[in-house]
Structure formats: C-alpha cells, structure tokens
N, C-alpha and C positions, 0 to 999 in steps of 0.2 A: 596504459590506456590514456589518450590525451583528454583534456578537460571537456572539450566539446562533445566528444564521443560518449564520455562517461555521463554527462548531463542528458544526452539523448537516450541512452540506454535506461537510465533511471527514470526518465520522464514517462516511459511506457507503463510504469507502475501506476496504480490508481492514484488519483489525486488525494484521496484520503490517506493512503499509505504515505504518500509524499508529505502531506501535512504533518503526520505523526513524526516522520523521519526528520522534518525540519523544525519541530516545535516542542519537543519534550523537555521538561525542566527538573532540576534538582529538587524543586519545591514540591513535586508530587510526593505525598506523604509516604514515608517508609514504615511508620508505625501507625497503629490504628487508634486515633483519639476516640474516646467514647466507646471503647470495646466492651465496657460493662453494661451498655444499654441493651435492650432486647435485640435478639438476633433477627435478621431479615427473614422473610419467608423462605421455606425450603422449596426449591425448584430444581428440575433436572438441568443438565447441561444444555440441552436443546431449548428448554423453556426460557432459561436466562438469556441465551443468545437471540432467540426470537424477540424477546422483549427489547433488547438493545437494538436489534435490526429495525424493528418498527419505529422506535424512537428517532433513529437517524433519518427516517423518511417522512415522519409525520410532524415533527416539531420545527418551528422557525426560531432561530436564535442567532445572536451575534456574540462573539467572544474573542479573547486573546489567548492563544494556546502556545505553550512554551515547552521545548524538548531539550533534553540533554542526554548524552551518551556517557558510558563509563570512561571513555577516553578524555572527557572534559569538554567536548564540543557542545556549544549552547547556541540555540537560535529560537526565534519566535515568529509567529504569524497571526494575523488578524483574519478571522473567518466570519463570513456572512452566509448563512444557510437558510433558504426559504423553501417551504413546502406549500404549494398552492394548487390543490387538486392533483392532476396528473403531472404537473410541472414541478420539477425539482431543480433548484439553482443554487450554485455556490460561487462565492468570490473568496479567493485566498490571496492575501496581500503579505508578501514577505517583509518582515520588520528587521531582518538582519541579513547579512550577506549581500549578494548582488541583487539589485532591485528587480522584482518580477511580480506580476499579477496573473493569477490563473482564474479563468471563469469556466463554468460548465452549466449547460442547460441540457438536462437529461444525458444523452450520450454524446453531445457535442462539447468539445474541450478547446479553449483558446488560451494560450499562455503568452503574455506580453512581456518583452524584454526591452525596456525603455532606453537602455544605454546603447543597444544595437539597433533600435527602431525596427525590431522584427517581431512578428506575431506567428506563433506556431499553431496551426489549426488542424484538428483531426476529429474523427468520429471513432468512438470506442464503445463496444458492447460489454455487458457484464461489469459495468463500472461499480465501484464501491462508493458509499458515502461514509463519512467519518463514523467510527475509527477505521476498521478495515474488514467489514463484513461483506463478502462478495455476493451474497444471496441469502434468501431465507434459509437458515440452517436446517438440514435434514437429520434424521435420526442417526445416521452413520457417524456424525461428529462425536457422539458419545462413546464410540469405540476407541477414540484416540485422545480424548480429554475427559478428565473428571472435574466436576464443578463442586466447590465447597464454600459455603458462606463463612466469612471470617468475622463478621461483625458490622459495625457502623463507622463511618468516618464523616468528614466535612471538607468540601473542596469549593473554593470561590464563593463561600457563604451558603452552599447548598448541602443538605443532608444527603448522604450517599450510603447505599449498601456496598459492602466490600466483598468481592468474590475472588476466589482463587481458581484458575483453570490450569490444572496440572496435566502435563502430557503423559501418556501411557508408555512412550518409548523415547528414544534419544533422537528422533528425526525432526522434532519440533521444539520450539521454546514454550515455556510456561508463561502465564500472565497473572498479574493481580490487577483487578479492575474495580474502579470506583464508579458505580452506576447511580445516577441521580434518582433519589428514592421515589419521586412522584411520576417521573417520565420514563425512567430507564436509560436516559442518555448517558453514554460514557463521558465522565468528566475528568478522569485521571486514569492512567494506565502505566504499569510497569511490565517490562519484558524480562524474564528471568531465565538464565541458562541452567544447564543440568546440574551445576554445582550450587544452585541457589543464589547466584550473584545477579544483581540487576545490571543488565547490559544497556538498557535504555529506559527512560521514564519521562512521563509527560503529564501535563495537567493544564486546565484552564486556570489562568490567573484572574480572569474576570469573565463573567457570563451573564447574558440577559436573554431570557426566554420571551417569545412573542414580540420581538423587537420590531419597530415600524419600518421594515424593509420590504420593498415591493419587487415582484419579479420584473415588472416593466422597467423599473429603474436599473436593475442589474443587466437586463437585456440590452438596454441602450448603451450602457458602458461596454458591454461585451462586443457590441457591433460598431463601436467607434474606433476604427482602424486608420483614421486620417493621419497621414505622416508616417505610417508603418508599412513595411514590406510584409505581405502575408505569405507564409510558406505553408501550403496545405500538404499534409501527409497523405500519400496514396496507399490505402490499405485494401487488400483484396482477400476476402475470406477463402480459405482453403482447408486442406486437412494434411496432417503429417504424412499419411500414407500417400497422398497425391504428390507430395514433395519428395517422396522417397526416404522417409525416416520412420523409425519405430523405436519403442523401448522393449528391451528383451523381456522385462517383466515390470509391472507397475511398482512405483515407489509407494509403500503402504500409506493409505489414507489420502493420497493426492490424486485428484481426478482432473482430466483435461477440461478446460472450459472454453477455449477458443484457439484458433490457429490462423495466422495471416501471412501473406507475403507483403513485406514492407521494406522501406528504405531507412537506414540509420543515419544517413547524412545526404547532403544535396547532390553528391556525385554518384551515389549508388542507385541502381534501378530497383523499383519495387520488387521485382521478381527475384532479385539477388539474395534476399534475406528472408528467412522464415522465423516468425515469432510464435512459439508454442507455449501456452500458459496453463498452469495447473494450480489448484487450490485444495486445501483440506477443510475449507470452511472458515478458517481464520487466517492462516498464513498462505502466501501465494509464491510461486516460483515461475519465472519466465526464462525460456531457452531461446537463444538467438543463434541461428546457424547461417553462415554465409561462406562462399568460396574463400579459400585461404589466399592471402596476398602478402607476401613477405615485406613489401614496401609499406603496407598500411597497418598490419597487425602488430601489436606490441608483444612482449614476452608473456608466456604463460604465467599466471599469477592468481593469488587469492587475496582479495581485499575486503576490508570491513569498514562500514560506516554505521556506528551504533549497532542495531540488531540486523542491519542489512548486509549480507555478504555477496560478493561478486567473484565468480570463478571464470577464468579464461583458459582455454585449452585448444591445442591443434589436434584435429582428428584426421586420420588417413584410413580410408575405407573405399572398397569398390573402385580402386584405381584413381581416386580423387583425394584432394586435400581440402579440409574445411576448417573454419574457425568457429569455435563454440564459445558463447558468452552466456553464463547462467547467473541470474540475479534473484535473490529471494530473502525474505525475512525469516530465515531458518538457520540452524547450525550448519557448519561447513560440511559435515558428513552427509547431509541431505543433498547438497549440491553435487558432492562426489558420487552419490548413488545415481543421480540423474545422468551425470557425465559418463559413468561406467556403463550404464544401461542403454545409452543412445547408440543405435546402429543404422547404417545405411542399407536400404533394402533394394536399391537398383543403381 
C-alpha cells in the first residue's frame, strides 16, 4: 500500500484514535505506584466507561500526549480540547513526523498538511473524542469486557484510578486505563494482547485542566485556509445492503455504526468505494470495498502499526473482482473474521 493511500485509509479512523496511535509513550506507567493506597470505587464496566465518556466531552484541557508501540515507534502530539456548551472542538498538532494539524468542530474535521499546502476537509458522524469512546457505552459492552480496579497511580502530576478492561474472547485487545480521579479523563492507556504483552502505550506527559482556550480562537485557526488547496471529501450516507454487501453472520460484539460511499484518493469517484464501520464500544473496525484494479492495488498483506492492524485482500464474487481493505485496533483474527464473512449479495 503506497504511503498516500495508507494515510488516507488511516485518516478515516476517528481523530481520537489517530491521536492515540500517534502519541503513546513508553513513560506510561507499567507498574502501579501507590498501589497500597485505598482502592478506587467499585463500578461496573459500563459505569467506568460512561464516566470516561462524559469527561472527554465535558472538560476543557490542553496537554502533550506521547505514544509508543512495542516495535519502538515513538511520537507525540499537542492536544487542545474545548467543551463549550453544545460545541466541542479539538486541535491536534503533530510534534513528530510529517507536520500536520487537525481541527474538528463537532462533526467537521479539517487536516492541514503545510508541506503540501493541502487541507483535507470532511464531515464525519459518530466521531470519538479522546481516547476512543465512540458513544455512550450501553450495557452490552459488559458482555465482552470485564472491568477490575487495580489500585491507584499518578500521571502528569494527577492522581488516577487504574482500571483493567479484560476481553472475554480473543477478538479484541485488553486495556489498562489510568483515569484522572476527579474528572474521569483518561490520562494514560496501555493496549494489551492475549498473551499479556503491551502492544501500545500512551500517556500525557503534561496536562492542564480548564486551560484558557476559546472555541472562537480555534474556529478562526480552523477557517484560515489562505495559501492552501482545500480538498473536500464527498461522503454519501448509504447502507451495505444498498451497495450489495452483507456479513454471513455478525462478528461477536461488533455493531455497524455507519456506512458511506466515499473516495480514497483524488482519482476515485465517491460511488466507487464503500466504507462500512463497526464498533464494540471501545475498538472500531472499518471495511473499505472498491472495484479491483490490478494497476492500482498492491499485494494482499497484513500490516501492523502499534495496536492498529490493516488487512488487504482481493475478493471474487458474483462475477466481479473487488479489493477489500480492513483497518482496526483489534487482533488480526478479528480482521480475518470480517474478511471471511463479507459476501456480495448482487
């Protein structure tokens, strides 16, 4: 998969997921300092996640977030997050890698690439705010994750409750979460595979609550496209059934949240590609299906970037050839389950 296409595929993941994938650090605590202190309150899985979900939407903060993968990749970002009534805004500035700035106002996302003088603009529904909670968790999430309080820790100078989210099957990763004690905001996170290994970890290295950041100031920065070429993504809401696709059977725990016709690059027409997104309440998986083109599609492959896996595969069904790209923060067997279950209905 060429670099531009890879970046475009990954860009459809929520900005919060992108922030985590770009910013986790080896400094996220692997042991629990202060574990002898009183245990945090006992809450159900759903109650813990609802608390984190509310904090991500109700608190204003500024911080530097760092991420590392088990492979040694390390990067960081600066995050400005503002909650102002019904308006939620974020600015994410990459501090490593290629320069880029991502702004979002509710469902509107704009990513600035200063080296290319290009701005990618699109509307997205069901977007997450940091860390990666796609909506208020419902009771079903407790069927797939167990929550257990591990004790207390300290991150970026803040006391935190430490929570373990253990999957009940092999289709999803586990998590160790440091939740700021007063607000519930996630301040550090480890993603753990089925063997207990940390595949990705992240933490704020510096954090300020109620920082003096205004939505108007971020909106002005977001709207300042002078000198940039604005490329607007054309998304059209659809259904998998309308596009002629279905799953033989659901992948346990994963529910569809949206489906669009979209373009992955400037040459493709919006109707050429279907994007079908699923979530289990924590992890998400996106399926991209487009007509197969031997001149454009690379070889079938399975790639990993931290906790994010990408699977590419050629499909032949109903007399046609298709190219499938699946991206998700899940184990490879989950992507395989989606790939094996996808069928053409017409």
